One Martini backbone bead per residue (centre of mass of N, CA, C, O) as a GRO file, in nm:
protein
   73
    1LEU     BB    1   0.632   3.153   0.113
    2THR     BB    2   0.317   3.124   0.074
    3ASP     BB    3   0.343   3.178  -0.255
    4MET     BB    4   0.477   2.891  -0.355
    5GLY     BB    5   0.227   2.655  -0.304
    6ALA     BB    6   0.327   2.450  -0.049
    7HIS     BB    7   0.152   2.575   0.156
    8VAL     BB    8   0.044   2.478   0.494
    9GLU     BB    9  -0.195   2.460   0.733
   10LEU     BB   10  -0.181   2.351   1.068
   11GLU     BB   11  -0.265   2.196   1.324
   12THR     BB   12  -0.207   2.177   1.629
   13GLY     BB   13  -0.020   1.980   1.795
   14PRO     BB   14   0.118   1.825   2.031
   15MET     BB   15   0.156   1.810   2.344
   16PRO     BB   16   0.422   1.766   2.549
   17GLY     BB   17   0.326   1.470   2.647
   18ARG     BB   18   0.339   1.382   2.308
   19TRP     BB   19   0.617   1.403   2.251
   20PRO     BB   20   0.890   1.306   2.142
   21LYS     BB   21   1.159   1.211   2.316
   22TRP     BB   22   1.382   1.352   2.148
   23LEU     BB   23   1.247   1.633   2.195
   24ALA     BB   24   1.193   1.660   2.500
   25ASP     BB   25   1.503   1.621   2.577
   26ARG     BB   26   1.593   1.912   2.432
   27VAL     BB   27   1.442   2.083   2.620
   28GLN     BB   28   1.561   2.366   2.829
   29GLY     BB   29   1.308   2.575   2.801
   30TYR     BB   30   1.055   2.806   2.756
   31ARG     BB   31   1.181   2.924   2.479
   32GLN     BB   32   1.127   2.626   2.322
   33ILE     BB   33   0.824   2.556   2.302
   34THR     BB   34   0.733   2.666   2.028
   35ASP     BB   35   0.937   2.517   1.854
   36ALA     BB   36   0.852   2.232   1.949
   37LEU     BB   37   0.559   2.247   1.857
   38LEU     BB   38   0.619   2.294   1.556
   39LEU     BB   39   0.790   2.037   1.519
   40ALA     BB   40   0.577   1.832   1.610
   41THR     BB   41   0.376   1.907   1.391
   42ALA     BB   42   0.550   1.834   1.150
   43CYS     BB   43   0.601   1.538   1.224
   44GLU     BB   44   0.297   1.445   1.247
   45ASN     BB   45   0.262   1.556   0.921
   46SER     BB   46   0.504   1.522   0.732
   47ALA     BB   47   0.661   1.797   0.756
   48ILE     BB   48   0.797   2.128   0.706
   49LEU     BB   49   0.980   2.358   0.884
   50VAL     BB   50   0.962   2.700   0.820
   51THR     BB   51   1.233   2.929   0.906
   52LEU     BB   52   1.430   3.203   1.061
   53ASP     BB   53   1.511   3.019   1.312
   54HIS     BB   54   1.804   2.876   1.424
   55GLY     BB   55   1.725   2.763   1.713
   56VAL     BB   56   1.567   2.503   1.622
   57LEU     BB   57   1.824   2.324   1.570
   58ASP     BB   58   1.862   2.240   1.877
   59LEU     BB   59   1.608   2.021   1.855
   60VAL     BB   60   1.749   1.855   1.630
   61ASP     BB   61   1.800   1.555   1.508
   62GLN     BB   62   1.936   1.385   1.255
   63PRO     BB   63   1.680   1.215   1.157
   64HIS     BB   64   1.510   1.521   1.159
   65ALA     BB   65   1.647   1.747   0.976
   66GLY     BB   66   1.428   1.746   0.732
   67ARG     BB   67   1.200   1.916   0.910
   68VAL     BB   68   1.404   2.166   0.856
   69LEU     BB   69   1.394   2.511   0.729
   70VAL     BB   70   1.633   2.758   0.700
   71VAL     BB   71   1.601   3.091   0.625
   72PRO     BB   72   1.788   3.321   0.499
   73LEU     BB   73   1.840   3.677   0.525
   0.00000   0.00000   0.00000
């Protein structure tokens, strides 16, 4: 995916205390922290999180669904 040309590396986004309320409210446990951090980073930078992990979709509400692209294996 990084060879497609539109890939950009972003600085790590906001820490949990600065996550949007809609995102912080959806985190159910420590296993979702990394996904939430990556999603918060994408949102803060108006970017799209591209992932192979379908689990990240559990964190996304409908208005922000466009911020995640799950690539099928």
